[in-house]
C-alpha positions as a Markdown table, in Angstrom:
| # | Residue | x | y | z |
|---|---|---|---|---|
| 1 | Unk | 5.5 | -13.9 | -10.4 |
| 2 | Unk | 2.3 | -13.1 | -12.1 |
| 3 | Unk | 0.0 | -14.6 | -9.5 |
| 4 | Unk | 1.8 | -12.5 | -6.8 |
| 5 | Unk | 1.5 | -9.4 | -9.0 |
| 6 | Unk | -2.2 | -10.0 | -9.7 |
| 7 | Unk | -2.8 | -10.4 | -5.9 |
| 8 | Unk | -0.9 | -7.2 | -5.1 |
| 9 | Unk | -2.7 | -5.2 | -7.8 |
| 10 | Unk | -6.1 | -6.3 | -6.6 |
| 11 | Unk | -5.3 | -5.9 | -2.9 |
| 12 | Unk | -3.8 | -2.4 | -3.4 |
| 13 | Unk | -6.3 | -1.1 | -6.0 |
| 14 | Unk | -7.5 | 1.7 | -3.7 |
| 15 | Unk | -4.1 | 2.8 | -2.6 |
| 16 | Unk | -1.5 | 5.1 | -4.2 |
| 17 | Unk | 0.1 | 2.3 | -6.1 |
| 18 | Unk | 0.8 | 1.5 | -9.7 |
| 19 | Unk | 2.4 | -1.6 | -11.2 |
| 20 | Unk | 3.6 | -1.5 | -14.7 |
| 21 | Unk | 5.5 | -4.0 | -16.8 |
| 22 | Unk | 8.0 | -3.7 | -19.7 |
| 23 | Unk | 7.7 | -6.6 | -22.1 |
| 24 | Unk | 10.5 | -7.6 | -24.4 |
| 25 | Unk | 8.9 | -10.4 | -26.4 |
| 26 | Unk | 9.4 | -10.2 | -30.2 |
| 27 | Unk | 5.8 | -10.9 | -31.2 |
| 28 | Unk | 3.2 | -8.3 | -30.0 |
| 29 | Unk | 0.2 | -10.3 | -30.9 |
| 30 | Unk | 1.4 | -13.3 | -29.0 |
| 31 | Unk | 2.3 | -11.1 | -26.1 |
| 32 | Unk | -1.2 | -9.6 | -25.9 |
| 33 | Unk | -2.7 | -13.1 | -26.1 |
| 34 | Unk | -0.6 | -14.5 | -23.4 |
| 35 | Unk | -1.1 | -11.4 | -21.1 |
| 36 | Unk | -4.8 | -11.7 | -21.5 |
| 37 | Unk | -4.7 | -15.5 | -20.8 |
| 38 | Unk | -2.7 | -14.8 | -17.6 |
| 39 | Unk | -5.0 | -12.1 | -16.4 |
| 40 | Unk | -2.5 | -9.2 | -16.7 |
| 41 | Unk | -4.5 | -6.1 | -16.0 |
| 42 | Unk | -1.8 | -3.6 | -15.3 |
| 43 | Unk | -0.1 | -1.4 | -18.0 |
| 44 | Unk | 2.7 | -2.9 | -20.0 |
| 45 | Unk | 5.1 | -1.3 | -22.4 |
| 46 | Unk | 5.8 | -3.6 | -25.3 |
| 47 | Unk | 9.4 | -3.2 | -26.5 |
| 48 | Unk | 9.8 | -5.9 | -29.2 |
| 49 | Unk | 13.1 | -7.1 | -27.8 |
| 50 | Unk | 15.7 | -6.7 | -25.1 |
| 51 | Unk | 17.4 | -3.9 | -27.1 |
| 52 | Unk | 14.3 | -1.7 | -26.9 |
| 53 | Unk | 14.6 | 1.9 | -25.5 |
| 54 | Unk | 13.3 | 1.1 | -22.0 |
| 55 | Unk | 15.5 | -1.9 | -21.2 |
| 56 | Unk | 18.5 | -0.1 | -22.8 |
| 57 | Unk | 18.0 | 3.2 | -20.8 |
| 58 | Unk | 17.2 | 1.4 | -17.6 |
| 59 | Unk | 20.2 | -1.0 | -17.8 |
| 60 | Unk | 18.1 | -4.1 | -17.6 |
| 61 | Unk | 20.4 | -7.1 | -17.7 |
| 62 | Unk | 18.1 | -9.9 | -16.5 |
| 63 | Unk | 14.4 | -10.8 | -16.2 |
| 64 | Unk | 12.4 | -10.1 | -14.3 |
| 65 | Unk | 14.0 | -6.8 | -13.2 |
| 66 | Unk | 11.9 | -5.0 | -10.6 |
| 67 | Unk | 12.2 | -1.3 | -9.7 |
| 68 | Unk | 10.2 | 0.0 | -6.7 |
| 69 | Unk | 9.7 | 3.8 | -7.2 |
| 70 | Unk | 8.3 | 6.1 | -4.6 |
| 71 | Unk | 5.6 | 8.8 | -5.0 |
| 72 | Unk | 8.3 | 11.4 | -5.8 |
| 73 | Unk | 9.6 | 9.3 | -8.8 |
| 74 | Unk | 12.7 | 8.1 | -7.0 |
| 75 | Unk | 13.9 | 4.5 | -7.4 |
| 76 | Unk | 14.1 | 3.2 | -3.9 |
| 77 | Unk | 14.6 | -0.5 | -4.4 |
| 78 | Unk | 15.6 | -2.9 | -7.2 |
| 79 | Unk | 15.0 | -6.6 | -7.6 |
| 80 | Unk | 13.1 | -7.3 | -4.4 |
| 81 | Unk | 11.0 | -10.4 | -4.4 |
| 82 | Unk | 8.2 | -12.0 | -2.3 |
| 83 | Unk | 7.8 | -10.6 | 1.2 |
| 84 | Unk | 10.6 | -8.0 | 0.8 |
| 85 | Unk | 8.9 | -6.6 | -2.2 |
| 86 | Unk | 5.6 | -6.4 | -0.5 |
| 87 | Unk | 7.0 | -4.7 | 2.6 |
| 88 | Unk | 8.8 | -2.1 | 0.4 |
| 89 | Unk | 5.6 | -1.3 | -1.5 |
| 90 | Unk | 3.6 | -1.0 | 1.8 |
| 91 | Unk | 6.3 | 1.2 | 3.3 |
| 92 | Unk | 6.2 | 3.5 | 0.3 |
| 93 | Unk | 2.4 | 3.6 | 0.3 |
| 94 | Unk | 2.5 | 4.6 | 4.0 |
| 95 | Unk | 5.0 | 7.4 | 3.1 |
| 96 | Unk | 2.9 | 8.6 | 0.3 |
| 97 | Unk | -0.1 | 8.8 | 2.6 |
| 98 | Unk | 1.9 | 10.6 | 5.3 |
| 99 | Unk | 1.6 | 7.7 | 7.7 |
| 100 | Unk | 5.3 | 6.9 | 7.9 |
| 101 | Unk | 8.5 | 9.0 | 7.7 |
| 102 | Unk | 10.8 | 8.3 | 4.7 |
| 103 | Unk | 13.3 | 5.6 | 5.2 |
| 104 | Unk | 16.7 | 7.0 | 6.3 |
| 105 | Unk | 15.1 | 10.0 | 8.0 |
| 106 | Unk | 15.7 | 10.9 | 11.6 |
| 107 | Unk | 12.1 | 10.5 | 12.5 |
| 108 | Unk | 12.7 | 10.2 | 16.3 |
| 109 | Unk | 15.1 | 13.1 | 16.5 |
| 110 | Unk | 17.9 | 11.1 | 18.0 |
| 111 | Unk | 20.4 | 11.9 | 15.2 |
| 112 | Unk | 20.3 | 8.4 | 13.7 |
| 113 | Unk | 18.8 | 7.6 | 10.4 |
| 114 | Unk | 16.5 | 4.6 | 10.5 |
| 115 | Unk | 14.9 | 2.4 | 7.9 |
| 116 | Unk | 11.5 | 2.4 | 9.6 |
| 117 | Unk | 11.6 | -0.9 | 11.5 |
| 118 | Unk | 14.7 | -3.0 | 11.0 |
| 119 | Unk | 13.8 | -4.1 | 7.4 |
| 120 | Unk | 16.2 | -6.6 | 5.9 |
| 121 | Unk | 16.9 | -5.3 | 2.4 |
| 122 | Unk | 18.9 | -8.4 | 1.4 |
| 123 | Unk | 16.0 | -10.2 | -0.4 |
| 124 | Unk | 18.1 | -12.7 | -2.2 |
| 125 | Unk | 20.3 | -13.6 | 0.8 |
| 126 | Unk | 23.5 | -13.0 | -1.1 |
| 127 | Unk | 25.0 | -10.8 | 1.6 |
| 128 | Unk | 24.5 | -7.4 | -0.1 |
| 129 | Unk | 21.8 | -4.8 | 0.5 |
| 130 | Unk | 19.3 | -4.9 | -2.3 |
| 131 | Unk | 18.0 | -1.4 | -1.4 |
| 132 | Unk | 19.4 | 1.2 | -3.8 |
| 133 | Unk | 20.3 | 4.7 | -2.9 |
| 134 | Unk | 17.6 | 7.2 | -3.7 |
| 135 | Unk | 17.9 | 7.6 | -7.4 |
| 136 | Unk | 15.8 | 10.1 | -9.5 |
| 137 | Unk | 13.6 | 8.3 | -12.1 |
| 138 | Unk | 15.9 | 9.3 | -14.9 |
| 139 | Unk | 17.6 | 6.0 | -15.9 |
| 140 | Unk | 20.7 | 6.1 | -18.0 |
| 141 | Unk | 22.0 | 9.3 | -16.4 |
């Protein structure tokens, strides 16, 4: 994932976008060394294990766990990968810039909520929708 994350951070550096990581390695010095070697330039929270406060509060049960949060601090997607992740990020950037209506809004006034273009939210093809209902960024509640 790191090459994709690096490319995303570089390509979107002038956009309203932030990537941050939560690291659960046990050894902080080794983590810093590996992050530098891999070219990780985005902020990371070191937790010292899977039982740290962030993984516990956020209910992280596997790695990597990805949350896509909008400009209002609402978790909009979880565990998207590849093209689905990129499309979700681009959609939320457009919303933040006022260039697209929020997903689920009745942007065309026809009484139907739309997701902005027929997006397939089943990124892992397991038959369920990987988009999560709008959730305030207050994990654990």
